[in-house]
C-alpha positions, -999 to +999 in steps of 0.1 A: +028+128+007-006+133-009-030+104-006-038+083-037-073+082-052-077+047-038-068+059-003-092+088-006-120+064-018-112+041+011-113+070+036-146+082+021-162+047+023-150+042+059-165+076+068-197+066+051-197+033+071-192+052+104-219+077+096-243+049+086-237+033+121-245+067+137-277+070+116-288+035+128-282+045+164-303+077+160-330+057+142-335+038+175-346+071+190-373+072+163-394+104+162-388+112+199-364+141+194-388+157+169-418+150+192-399+166+221-390+196+200-426+200+188-439+198+224-413+224+235-426+247+207-462+240+219-453+248+255-435+280+245-464+291+223-489+285+251-468+303+276-466+333+253-503+332+246-511+330+284-488+359+291-505+380+265-540+371+277-530+380+313-516+414+301-548+421+282-570+412+312-548+435+334-552+463+309-590+459+309-590+459+347-570+491+347-595+506+323-623+497+346-605+513+375-600+544+354-636+545+343-648+542+380-625+571+389-640+591+360-675+583+373-665+595+409-651+627+395-682+633+374-705+626+403-684+651+424-686+677+397-724+672+394-728+677+431-707+709+429-726+723+399-759+716+416-748+735+447-737+763+425-771+764+408-786+775+441-765+806+441-768+817+404-777+853+396-794+847+362-808+821+339-777+821+317-755+809+346-781+784+356-783+770+320-745+769+317-743+748+349-771+726+337-751+719+306-721+709+326-743+686+347-756+670+316-721+665+302-709+649+334-740+627+334-732+615+298-696+608+310-710+586+337-733+567+313-704+562+288-682+549+316-709+525+329-713+512+293-675+508+289-673+490+323-699+465+312-680+459+279-647+455+297-662+431+322-677+410+294-643+410+276-626+399+309-650+371+313-643+358+277-606+362+281-606+345+315-624+314+299-598+314+271-570+317+297-584+287+317-584+266+286-549+276+276-536+270+312-552+235+312-536+228+278-503+240+291-505+215+321-512+187+297-484+197+273-460+198+302-470+163+312-466+150+276-432+168+274-419+154+306-430+119+295-413+122+261-382+137+276-380+108+301-383+083+272-357+101+252-333+103+281-335+065+287-329+058+250-301+084+248-283+070+278-285+035+263-269+047+230-248+077+239-216+058+246-219+040+213-227+072+194-198+091+211-174+064+200-187+065+165-185+103+164-149+102+175-141+076+147-159+099+122-139+129+133-107+109+129-117+097+094-126+132+083-091+144+090-079+120+062-102+136+036-094+168+018-118+197+024-132+198-011-141+161-011-155+164+025-178+193+015-191+173-015-196+142+006-215+162+033-237+178+006-245+144-009-254+130+025-277+159+033-296+155+000-298+117+001-329+103+019-309+074+034-278+095+041-257+075+017-232+095-002-207+067-010-220+034-023-207+003-038-214-013-072-236-043-066-249-066-094-238-041-120-258-014-104-255+016-081-265+003-046-278+038-039-304+043-067-302+007-082-297+020-117-275+000-141-238+011-146-222+007-180-194-020-183-167+006-191-177+028-162-176-003-139-141-010-152-130+025-143-145+021-108-127-012-102-094+004-110-099+031-084-078+056-102-104+084-102-135+094-083-166+085-102-201+094-094-234+078-104-249+094-135-284+091-120-281+100-083-247+117-081-234+094-053-197+085-052-192+049-065-168+024-050-162-011-063-174-037-038-143-059-044-120-029-040-135-020-007-132-056+006-096-057-005-087-024+011-105-031+044 
């Protein structure tokens, strides 16, 4: 047998009451979950940055090794060409070898310049790395502290929250999917998480705007689902809720 509108309203109001209890439990935790999440993001960001800097330093060190090898090869070539100059048969061969010696010499000069540049870059990146690693240590300390605080609060409230969550799941089964979707959407959009509210002192207790007498009469009868014209929340008469509780 399908539930009456009154039964649906009662189920919605009961679900709202349970969710409000859960909200209060979570408020006790304050900003700690967000602070923990932010610190975890900071740690992950720093770890990524540190990894990248280390890779860049390794690449620069590899470039220095390559440049030193280039210098050794160039020096060996210069020695070979100089020896060959002692056995040339004409000036053209001598000039050709001199040109090769000059090219190898330029390669050595370029490599020396690059090594200085790479060494300077390594120094800069190493200083940045040290700062990042120090920051990571501090962030880890902050994260461990906040996690400990959150664990203590969570352990104190998790039993209460679990019980409320089970009650909420049970209440949700009594509400048709269409209404439940609308309810969840209202809760998400409402700052205080209130999707179902009572009429108090002729006003919506969600947004405190006045409700016309005829509309109040319809709400009291509980024969149809009525929403606040101002905030869109589902309205339930306070006396009806008490009578049905």
